[in-house]
C-alpha positions in Angstrom: 0.0 0.0 0.1 1.2 3.2 -1.0 2.2 5.5 2.2 -0.7 8.1 2.8 0.4 11.6 2.0 1.2 14.3 4.7 -1.4 17.2 5.0 -0.3 19.8 2.6 -1.5 23.2 1.4 -4.1 23.2 -1.3 -4.8 25.7 -3.8 -7.9 28.0 -3.3 -8.8 28.1 -6.9 -9.3 25.4 -9.8 -10.0 23.1 -6.8 -11.0 19.5 -9.0 -13.9 17.8 -7.4 -14.5 14.1 -7.4 -16.8 12.0 -9.1 -18.0 9.3 -7.1 -19.8 6.0 -8.2 -20.6 3.3 -5.7 -19.6 0.0 -7.1 -22.4 -2.6 -6.9 -23.4 -5.9 -8.6 -26.5 -7.9 -7.7 -25.1 -10.9 -6.1 -23.7 -12.1 -2.7 -20.1 -11.9 -3.5 -18.7 -9.2 -6.1 -14.9 -8.6 -5.6 -14.4 -8.5 -1.7 -15.1 -12.3 -1.4 -16.2 -13.8 1.8 -17.1 -10.4 3.1 -20.8 -11.3 3.1 -20.3 -13.8 6.2 -19.4 -10.5 8.6 -21.5 -9.7 11.2 -24.4 -7.4 10.1 -23.5 -7.5 6.3 -26.8 -7.4 4.4 -25.2 -9.1 1.1 -27.4 -12.0 1.6 -30.6 -9.8 0.9 -29.8 -8.8 -2.6 -32.7 -10.7 -3.5 -35.0 -8.4 -1.6 -36.3 -5.3 -3.0 -35.8 -3.6 0.4 -32.1 -4.2 0.2 -32.0 -1.8 -3.3 -34.2 0.7 -1.8 -32.2 1.1 1.3 -28.9 1.1 -0.6 -30.4 3.9 -3.1 -31.5 6.1 -0.3 -28.5 5.8 1.6 -26.3 6.6 -1.8 -28.1 9.4 -2.6 -28.1 11.0 1.1 -24.1 10.2 1.1 -23.8 12.5 -2.1 -22.9 9.5 -4.2 -23.4 10.5 -8.0 -24.2 7.0 -9.1 -24.6 3.5 -8.3 -22.5 1.4 -11.0 -23.8 -2.0 -11.6 -21.6 -4.7 -12.8 -22.6 -7.8 -14.8 -21.7 -11.0 -16.1 -24.0 -13.3 -18.1 -22.2 -16.6 -17.3 -20.5 -18.5 -14.6 -16.9 -18.3 -13.7 -16.2 -22.0 -14.2 -12.5 -22.1 -15.4 -11.3 -23.0 -11.7 -12.7 -26.3 -10.9 -15.9 -26.3 -12.7 -18.9 -24.5 -11.4 -19.1 -25.8 -7.9 -16.4 -23.3 -6.2 -18.5 -20.5 -7.9 -21.8 -21.7 -6.5 -20.4 -22.7 -2.9 -18.8 -19.3 -2.5 -21.6 -17.1 -4.1 -18.8 -15.9 -6.4 -21.2 -13.7 -8.7 -23.7 -16.3 -8.8 -26.7 -16.1 -8.3 -26.8 -13.1 -10.2 -29.8 -11.0 -10.7 -30.4 -8.7 -14.2 -29.1 -5.3 -13.2 -31.6 -3.3 -15.5 -34.5 -4.7 -13.8 -33.3 -3.4 -10.2 -33.0 0.4 -11.6 -36.5 1.6 -11.7 -37.4 0.5 -8.0 -34.1 2.7 -7.1 -34.9 5.6 -9.3 -38.7 5.6 -7.7 -37.0 6.3 -4.4 -34.2 8.9 -5.2 -34.1 12.3 -7.1 -30.5 12.8 -7.7 -29.0 9.5 -7.9 -27.8 8.2 -11.4 -27.2 4.6 -12.1 -24.6 3.1 -14.8 -25.5 -0.6 -16.0 -23.0 -3.1 -17.5 -24.7 -4.8 -20.7 -22.8 -6.7 -23.2 -22.7 -6.3 -27.0 -22.1 -10.0 -27.9 -25.3 -12.0 -27.5 -28.5 -9.9 -27.2 -29.8 -8.2 -29.9 -29.3 -4.5 -30.2 -33.0 -3.4 -31.3 -34.3 -5.0 -27.9 -31.7 -3.4 -26.0 -31.8 -0.2 -27.5 -35.8 -0.1 -26.4 -34.6 -1.3 -22.8 -32.2 1.6 -22.3 -34.6 4.3 -23.9 -37.2 2.9 -21.3 -35.2 3.4 -18.5 -33.9 6.6 -19.5 -37.3 7.8 -20.2 -38.7 6.7 -16.7 -35.8 7.9 -14.6 -35.6 11.3 -16.1 -32.5 10.6 -18.0 -30.4 9.2 -14.9 -29.1 6.4 -17.0 -25.5 5.3 -18.3 -24.2 2.1 -20.0 -21.0 0.5 -19.1 -20.3 -1.1 -22.8 -18.7 -4.6 -22.5 -18.2 -7.4 -24.9 -18.5 -10.5 -22.6 -15.4 -12.8 -22.0 -16.6 -15.7 -20.1 -16.7 -19.4 -22.1 -19.9 -20.3 -20.1 -21.5 -16.9 -21.5 -20.9 -18.0 -24.9 -22.4 -21.5 -24.3 -25.3 -20.0 -22.5 -26.2 -18.2 -25.9 -25.8 -21.3 -28.3 -22.0 -21.0 -29.2 -19.2 -23.6 -28.7 -16.7 -21.2 -27.6 -15.9 -17.7 -26.9 -16.1 -15.1 -29.7 -12.5 -14.2 -30.8 -11.4 -11.0 -29.1 -11.3 -8.8 -32.2 -14.5 -9.9 -33.7 -16.2 -9.1 -30.5 -15.0 -5.5 -31.0 -16.0 -5.6 -34.5 -19.5 -6.7 -33.7 -19.5 -4.1 -30.9 -18.6 -1.5 -33.3 -21.7 -2.3 -35.3 -23.6 -2.8 -32.4 -23.3 1.2 -31.4 -24.0 2.4 -35.0 -27.2 0.5 -34.8 -28.2 1.9 -31.5 -27.0 5.3 -32.3 -29.1 5.2 -35.3 -32.3 4.0 -33.1 -31.3 6.4 -30.2 -30.5 9.7 -32.1 -31.7 9.3 -35.7 -35.2 7.5 -35.9 -37.2 10.2 -34.3 -37.1 14.0 -34.5 -37.4 16.1 -31.4 -40.9 17.3 -32.6 -42.2 13.8 -33.7 -43.9 13.2 -30.1 -46.9 15.3 -29.9 -49.7 13.9 -27.8 -52.2 16.3 -29.2 -55.5 15.3 -28.3 -57.1 18.1 -30.1 -55.7 17.1 -33.3 -55.9 13.4 -32.4 -52.3 13.0 -33.1 -49.8 10.7 -30.7 -46.9 11.1 -32.9 -46.4 13.0 -36.3 -45.4 10.2 -38.7 -43.1 12.9 -40.8 -41.0 13.0 -37.5 -40.0 9.2 -37.5 -37.9 7.3 -39.9 -36.8 3.6 -40.4 -33.1 3.0 -40.0 -32.8 0.4 -42.7 -29.4 -1.0 -41.1 -28.0 -3.8 -43.2 -24.8 -4.9 -41.8 -22.2 -7.6 -41.4 -23.7 -8.7 -38.2 -27.0 -6.9 -38.0 -30.0 -6.2 -39.9 -32.2 -3.7 -38.1 -35.5 -2.0 -40.1 -36.6 0.0 -37.3 -38.4 2.6 -36.5 -37.2 2.7 -32.5 -40.1 2.0 -30.4 -39.6 4.7 -28.0 -40.0 8.4 -28.4 -36.9 10.7 -27.8 -35.7 10.6 -24.1 -34.0 13.0 -21.9 -30.6 12.0 -23.0 -31.2 9.9 -26.2 -27.9 8.1 -25.9 -27.0 7.1 -22.2 -23.7 8.2 -20.9 -21.4 5.6 -22.3 -18.7 4.0 -19.8 -16.0 1.9 -20.9 -12.6 0.3 -20.1 -9.5 0.0 -21.9 -7.8 -3.5 -21.4 -6.5 -3.8 -24.8 -5.3 -1.9 -27.9 -8.7 -2.6 -29.5 -10.4 -1.7 -26.4 -8.3 1.8 -26.3 -9.5 2.3 -29.8 -13.1 1.6 -29.1 -13.3 3.6 -25.7 -11.3 6.6 -26.9 -13.9 6.8 -29.7 -17.1 6.2 -27.9 -16.9 6.2 -24.3 -17.4 9.6 -22.1 -16.2 8.0 -19.0 -13.3 5.3 -18.9 -12.1 3.4 -16.2 -8.0 3.5 -16.0 -5.5 2.4 -13.6 -1.9 2.4 -12.9 0.6 1.1 -10.3 1.6 4.6 -9.5 0.8 8.1 -10.4 3.3 8.2 -13.3 1.8 5.1 -14.9 -1.8 6.4 -14.4 -1.1 9.8 -15.8 0.8 8.0 -19.0 -2.5 5.9 -19.3 -4.8 8.9 -19.3 -2.6 10.9 -21.6 -2.6 7.9 -24.0 -6.2 7.6 -24.1 -6.7 11.6 -24.3 -4.2 11.6 -27.5 -6.2 8.5 -28.9 -9.6 10.4 -28.9 -8.1 13.5 -30.4 -6.9 11.2 -33.0 -10.2 10.3 -33.6 -11.7 14.0 -33.9 -12.7 14.5 -30.2 -11.1 16.4 -27.6 -9.4 14.9 -24.6 -11.6 16.9 -22.4 -14.3 15.1 -23.5 -13.4 12.2 -21.4 -13.5 11.4 -17.7 -11.5 8.8 -16.0 -12.3 6.7 -13.1 -10.3 4.2 -10.8 -11.4 1.5 -8.6 -10.7 2.7 -5.1 -11.0 1.0 -1.6 -11.4 3.3 1.5 -11.3 2.0 4.8 -11.8 4.9 7.4 -12.1 5.1 11.2 -12.1 8.2 13.5 -8.7 7.1 14.4 -5.9 5.4 12.8 -6.1 2.5 15.2 -10.0 2.2 14.6 -9.3 2.2 10.7 -6.6 -0.6 11.0 -8.6 -2.8 13.2 -11.4 -2.4 10.6 -9.0 -3.6 8.0 -7.9 -6.8 10.2 -11.4 -7.2 10.8 -12.2 -7.6 7.2 -9.4 -9.4 6.4 -10.4 -12.5 8.4 -13.4 -13.1 6.2 -11.6 -13.0 2.9 -12.3 -16.0 0.8 -9.2 -17.4 -0.8 -11.1 -19.8 -2.8 -13.6 -17.5 -4.5 -10.4 -15.2 -5.3 -9.2 -18.4 -7.4 -12.5 -18.4 -9.1 -12.6 -14.8 -9.7 -9.0 -14.9 -11.2 -10.1 -18.0 -13.3 -6.9 -19.7 -12.1 -5.9 -22.8 -14.1 -4.4 -24.4 -10.8 -4.8 -24.1 -7.1 -1.9 -22.0 -5.7 -2.5 -23.3 -2.1 -1.4 -26.8 -3.4 1.8 -25.8 -4.9 5.2 -25.3 -3.5 5.5 -21.4 -2.5 9.1 -21.3 -3.7 8.8 -22.4 -7.2 7.6 -20.2 -10.2 4.0 -20.2 -11.7 5.5 -21.5 -14.8 7.0 -24.4 -13.2 3.8 -25.1 -10.9 1.8 -25.3 -14.3 4.0 -27.9 -15.8 3.8 -29.9 -12.7 0.1 -29.7 -12.8 -0.3 -30.2 -16.7 -1.9 -27.1 -17.1 -1.6 -24.4 -19.6 -0.6 -20.5 -18.8 -3.9 -19.3 -20.0 -6.0 -16.6 -18.1 -3.5 -16.3 -15.0 -1.4 -14.8 -17.7 -3.4 -11.7 -17.5 -2.3 -11.4 -14.0 0.7 -13.0 -13.1 4.2 -13.7 -14.8 5.5 -17.2 -15.8 8.6 -16.3 -13.4 6.7 -15.0 -10.4 6.9 -17.2 -7.4 3.8 -19.2 -6.3 4.0 -17.8 -2.8 4.3 -14.3 -4.1 1.1 -14.8 -6.4 -0.8 -16.6 -3.7 -0.1 -13.8 -1.3 -1.6 -11.3 -4.3 -4.8 -13.2 -4.9 -5.3 -13.9 -1.0 -5.5 -10.3 0.1 -7.4 -7.4 -0.8 -6.2 -5.2 -3.6 -3.9 -2.7 -1.7 -2.4 -0.9 -4.5 -2.1 2.9 -5.6 -6.1 3.4 -5.2 -6.5 1.9 -1.5 -6.1 4.0 1.7 -6.9 3.3 5.3 -7.0 5.9 8.0 -8.9 9.0 9.3 -10.9 11.0 7.4 -8.3 13.6 6.9 -5.8 11.0 5.8 -8.2 9.7 3.1 -9.1 12.9 1.9 -5.4 13.8 1.8 -4.9 10.7 -0.4 -7.9 11.4 -2.6 -6.6 15.0 -3.4 -3.2 13.5 -4.6 -5.2 11.1 -6.8 -7.0 14.0 -8.5 -4.3 16.9 -8.6 -1.3 14.4 -9.0 -2.5 11.4 -10.9 -4.9 13.3 -13.0 -8.0 11.3 -12.3 -11.7 12.6 -12.1 -13.4 9.7 -10.1 -13.7 6.6 -8.4 -15.7 3.3 -8.2 -16.0 3.0 -4.5 -15.2 -0.8 -3.5 -17.7 -2.1 -1.1 -16.3 -4.1 1.7 -19.5 -4.4 4.0 -23.0 -3.3 3.1 -24.0 -1.0 4.5 -21.3 0.1 6.4 -18.9 1.1 3.5 -21.4 3.3 2.4 -22.2 4.7 5.6 -18.6 5.5 6.6 -18.2 7.1 3.3 -21.5 9.2 4.2 -20.7 10.1 7.8 -16.8 10.4 7.5 -15.4 11.0 4.2 -17.9 12.9 2.4 -18.1 15.7 5.0 -14.4 16.1 4.9 -14.3 16.2 1.2 -17.0 18.7 1.1 -15.1 20.9 3.8 -12.3 21.1 1.2 -14.3 21.5 -1.9 -14.0 18.4 -3.1 -17.3 16.8 -3.4 -20.1 18.8 -5.0 -23.4 18.9 -2.9 -26.7 17.3 -4.9 -27.9 19.8 -7.3 -31.2 22.0 -6.3 -33.0 20.3 -9.0 -33.0 16.8 -11.0 -30.6 16.8 -13.8 -29.6 14.0 -16.4 -26.6 11.9 -15.7 -24.8 13.6 -18.6 -25.5 16.9 -17.3 -24.1 15.8 -14.1 -21.0 15.1 -15.8 -20.4 17.5 -18.5 -23.2 20.0 -18.1 -25.2 19.1 -21.2 -28.0 16.5 -21.7 -27.2 15.2 -25.0 -23.7 13.7 -26.7 -21.9 16.8 -28.1 -21.1 17.5 -31.8 -17.8 15.5 -31.4 -19.2 12.3 -30.3 -19.8 9.9 -33.3 -23.4 9.5 -31.9 -24.1 12.9 -33.1 -23.6 12.1 -36.7 -26.8 10.0 -36.9 -29.0 12.6 -35.6 -32.5 12.8 -37.3 -32.4 14.5 -40.6 -35.5 15.8 -42.4 -34.1 14.8 -45.7 -34.3 11.1 -44.8 -37.0 8.9 -45.7 -40.1 9.2 -43.2 -43.5 7.9 -42.8 -46.7 9.6 -44.3 
């Protein structure tokens, strides 16, 4: 863990504020495995509507901008089959994130919602309608985390024998987004929806058109089935895990998940992504950058450290193996040999583990890495003042814009943020208060409801010269 910075003098002008998402998933064990067993943890209630209503109310009161809902559409079954995932609750059972949002939106006013959904398997026409429905019903409080799905079980769930090749997934995603932009931005004019009882006109036919998309992966006639929504296109999130991912995210995303082992690496990753966006006709400032952050706070340093040790007692190493999609059980190997040697001994290939570990890494070191909380650059334990000091460094030195707040304990993590961290950030001008009136997710992040003219979605806006209904 990086040492927490000492308090320092902060400039009184140009103070950068923090965007905060609460990182969630509709399952018992999301990313801090085993913590569901901790006393008073409410994770076992994820199948109860009251859990999500309680979560939403608490998040909004804390000043969290959005609940970010992760998702998978398959089981992590590379490590010893499906049984370990089921036994440990590692992202199974897992509920549909889009179905949870309306209930949370109904009991909040300013809270936004980002949902994860894949472009690999669901037809774009159906997904476009579901997202527009959410955007309409929530008053524009919706974002979409664009993913392409990578679990082999997900592919088999949708009738394929194996995963779609990485680059093919991104080719398909590019066309998927094109179809969505045509539906969201280009199928309906702003004036088509009339609801005019005097003239007996719900929708002006001249203001609606079919999209007539005929591509390599999709054929969609249209028109879109939902009238224009507050945002039309939801706020787009994406990660940049590969060169192809970087190209796609820098073209389409408005908020990007980034990381680094230190400030210099994070700054380099941000700079590289901004440059990629500029090469595609956008501006670097069109993008916001988020990191995953773990914050464990106490009223004293001793209290924070006690909380950390208490949490560590519940960590589930088996579930961590499942999530890492490990080819072998590191607990069964000699800790002094290399991973490459261990894989040879177990007659296993260096497959998915290669994303996280090196062949020359010692088994003991890899086990230590997998068997503990992520305590890298964006992890802080301490008093509210120390946590705020760390966040200010991340904002000012690393150049991030926001965090996905990792939950260790539901709802202790959120309550700690609300009661201890948020007040200190507000005192320093680092956390914006809730706006006086409801606003769209995009307006909260960028000041405008719709995508700007540099975003590729803008080029598909409705044109009066297109073929229309009459």
